[in-house]
C-alpha positions as YAML, in Angstrom:
chain: A
units: angstrom
residues:
- id: 1
  name: MET
  ca: [-16.33, 4.46, 2.94]
- id: 2
  name: THR
  ca: [-12.94, 2.34, 3.29]
- id: 3
  name: LEU
  ca: [-12.72, -0.87, 1.13]
- id: 4
  name: THR
  ca: [-11.01, -3.50, 4.01]
- id: 5
  name: LYS
  ca: [-9.79, -6.52, 2.91]
- id: 6
  name: ASP
  ca: [-12.84, -8.63, 3.86]
- id: 7
  name: ASP
  ca: [-14.84, -5.85, 0.91]
- id: 8
  name: LEU
  ca: [-12.06, -7.62, -1.69]
- id: 9
  name: ILE
  ca: [-12.42, -10.75, 0.16]
- id: 10
  name: GLN
  ca: [-16.34, -10.57, -0.57]
- id: 11
  name: LYS
  ca: [-15.79, -8.40, -4.28]
- id: 12
  name: ILE
  ca: [-13.61, -11.51, -5.36]
- id: 13
  name: TYR
  ca: [-16.54, -14.22, -4.54]
- id: 14
  name: ASN
  ca: [-18.87, -12.40, -5.62]
- id: 15
  name: GLN
  ca: [-17.70, -11.52, -9.26]
- id: 16
  name: SER
  ca: [-15.32, -14.87, -10.04]
- id: 17
  name: GLY
  ca: [-17.30, -17.91, -8.94]
- id: 18
  name: PHE
  ca: [-14.16, -18.60, -7.03]
- id: 19
  name: SER
  ca: [-15.07, -19.99, -3.61]
- id: 20
  name: LYS
  ca: [-14.65, -17.51, -0.10]
- id: 21
  name: HIS
  ca: [-11.56, -19.84, 1.17]
- id: 22
  name: LYS
  ca: [-9.78, -19.50, -2.58]
- id: 23
  name: ALA
  ca: [-11.06, -15.72, -3.10]
- id: 24
  name: ARG
  ca: [-9.56, -15.35, 0.52]
- id: 25
  name: ASP
  ca: [-6.38, -16.73, -0.71]
- id: 26
  name: VAL
  ca: [-5.75, -14.29, -3.39]
- id: 27
  name: ILE
  ca: [-5.60, -11.60, -1.73]
- id: 28
  name: GLU
  ca: [-3.53, -12.66, 1.15]
- id: 29
  name: THR
  ca: [-0.95, -14.34, -1.48]
- id: 30
  name: PHE
  ca: [-0.88, -10.74, -3.24]
- id: 31
  name: PHE
  ca: [-0.64, -8.99, -0.62]
- id: 32
  name: GLU
  ca: [2.42, -11.51, 0.45]
- id: 33
  name: LEU
  ca: [4.05, -10.67, -2.73]
- id: 34
  name: MET
  ca: [3.51, -7.22, -2.06]
- id: 35
  name: LYS
  ca: [5.42, -6.84, 1.33]
- id: 36
  name: LYS
  ca: [8.13, -9.33, 0.62]
- id: 37
  name: THR
  ca: [9.14, -7.56, -2.79]
- id: 38
  name: LEU
  ca: [9.01, -4.30, -0.77]
- id: 39
  name: GLU
  ca: [11.47, -5.73, 1.79]
- id: 40
  name: SER
  ca: [13.16, -6.99, -0.82]
- id: 41
  name: ASP
  ca: [13.85, -2.99, -1.49]
- id: 42
  name: GLU
  ca: [12.01, -3.49, -5.18]
- id: 43
  name: GLU
  ca: [9.39, -1.18, -6.82]
- id: 44
  name: VAL
  ca: [5.71, -2.79, -7.54]
- id: 45
  name: LEU
  ca: [4.12, -1.49, -10.36]
- id: 46
  name: ILE
  ca: [0.61, -2.63, -10.91]
- id: 47
  name: SER
  ca: [-0.05, -1.11, -14.86]
- id: 48
  name: GLY
  ca: [-3.36, 1.28, -14.67]
- id: 49
  name: PHE
  ca: [-3.15, 1.53, -10.71]
- id: 50
  name: GLY
  ca: [0.58, 2.81, -9.66]
- id: 51
  name: LYS
  ca: [3.74, 1.95, -8.18]
- id: 52
  name: PHE
  ca: [4.62, 1.09, -4.64]
- id: 53
  name: THR
  ca: [8.19, 2.09, -3.65]
- id: 54
  name: PRO
  ca: [10.26, 1.71, -0.16]
- id: 55
  name: ARG
  ca: [12.61, 4.82, 0.35]
- id: 56
  name: ARG
  ca: [15.00, 4.86, 2.20]
- id: 57
  name: LYS
  ca: [14.53, 8.47, 4.70]
- id: 58
  name: ALA
  ca: [17.66, 9.48, 7.17]
- id: 59
  name: SER
  ca: [17.88, 10.08, 10.38]
- id: 60
  name: ARG
  ca: [16.45, 13.47, 12.14]
- id: 61
  name: LYS
  ca: [16.00, 15.67, 14.86]
- id: 62
  name: GLY
  ca: [12.71, 15.49, 16.07]
- id: 63
  name: ARG
  ca: [10.74, 17.08, 18.96]
- id: 64
  name: ASN
  ca: [8.37, 15.35, 21.28]
- id: 65
  name: PRO
  ca: [5.62, 17.66, 20.94]
- id: 66
  name: ALA
  ca: [4.11, 17.39, 24.09]
- id: 67
  name: THR
  ca: [7.72, 18.46, 26.29]
- id: 68
  name: GLY
  ca: [8.79, 20.12, 23.36]
- id: 69
  name: GLU
  ca: [12.11, 17.84, 24.04]
- id: 70
  name: GLN
  ca: [14.39, 17.46, 21.50]
- id: 71
  name: LEU
  ca: [15.54, 13.73, 20.12]
- id: 72
  name: GLN
  ca: [17.02, 11.74, 17.33]
- id: 73
  name: LEU
  ca: [14.49, 9.85, 14.77]
- id: 74
  name: ASP
  ca: [16.24, 6.59, 13.32]
- id: 75
  name: ALA
  ca: [16.61, 6.22, 9.85]
- id: 76
  name: ARG
  ca: [13.93, 4.29, 8.57]
- id: 77
  name: THR
  ca: [11.81, 3.14, 5.38]
- id: 78
  name: VAL
  ca: [8.35, 3.85, 3.89]
- id: 79
  name: VAL
  ca: [6.79, 2.71, 0.91]
- id: 80
  name: THR
  ca: [5.18, 5.49, -1.52]
- id: 81
  name: PHE
  ca: [2.55, 5.58, -3.73]
- id: 82
  name: ARG
  ca: [2.38, 6.98, -7.14]
- id: 83
  name: CYS
  ca: [-0.79, 6.69, -8.53]
- id: 84
  name: SER
  ca: [-1.07, 6.04, -12.65]
- id: 85
  name: GLY
  ca: [-1.68, 8.81, -15.06]
- id: 86
  name: VAL
  ca: [-4.60, 6.08, -15.91]
- id: 87
  name: MET
  ca: [-5.98, 6.27, -12.00]
- id: 88
  name: ARG
  ca: [-6.03, 9.12, -11.67]
- id: 89
  name: ASP
  ca: [-7.30, 10.23, -15.31]
- id: 90
  name: ARG
  ca: [-10.12, 7.89, -13.46]
- id: 91
  name: ILE
  ca: [-10.33, 9.43, -10.09]
- id: 92
  name: ASN
  ca: [-10.33, 12.68, -11.24]
- id: 93
  name: GLU
  ca: [-13.33, 12.12, -13.89]
- id: 94
  name: LYS
  ca: [-15.81, 12.39, -10.98]
- id: 95
  name: GLU
  ca: [-15.06, 15.94, -9.61]
...
């Protein structure tokens, strides 16, 4: 099952005693801060969870899989996530 933003809001509402409106504001603010930080080319480190890192990818040659046509893919920035050791251990305990 996928955890959605609405699920997060509902869980904060249930566990914190915040109103649903306040819980939504907390989640929206958190994600907005993450977006702005990553847009500024800075990392987001959440201790015990992991690190989100913006990484630049150079332009490269590609191919349209439907037609086989060669094309040039533009340079872009992607966000990578590296799980913390604590989280990795916690996930692997369930196996």
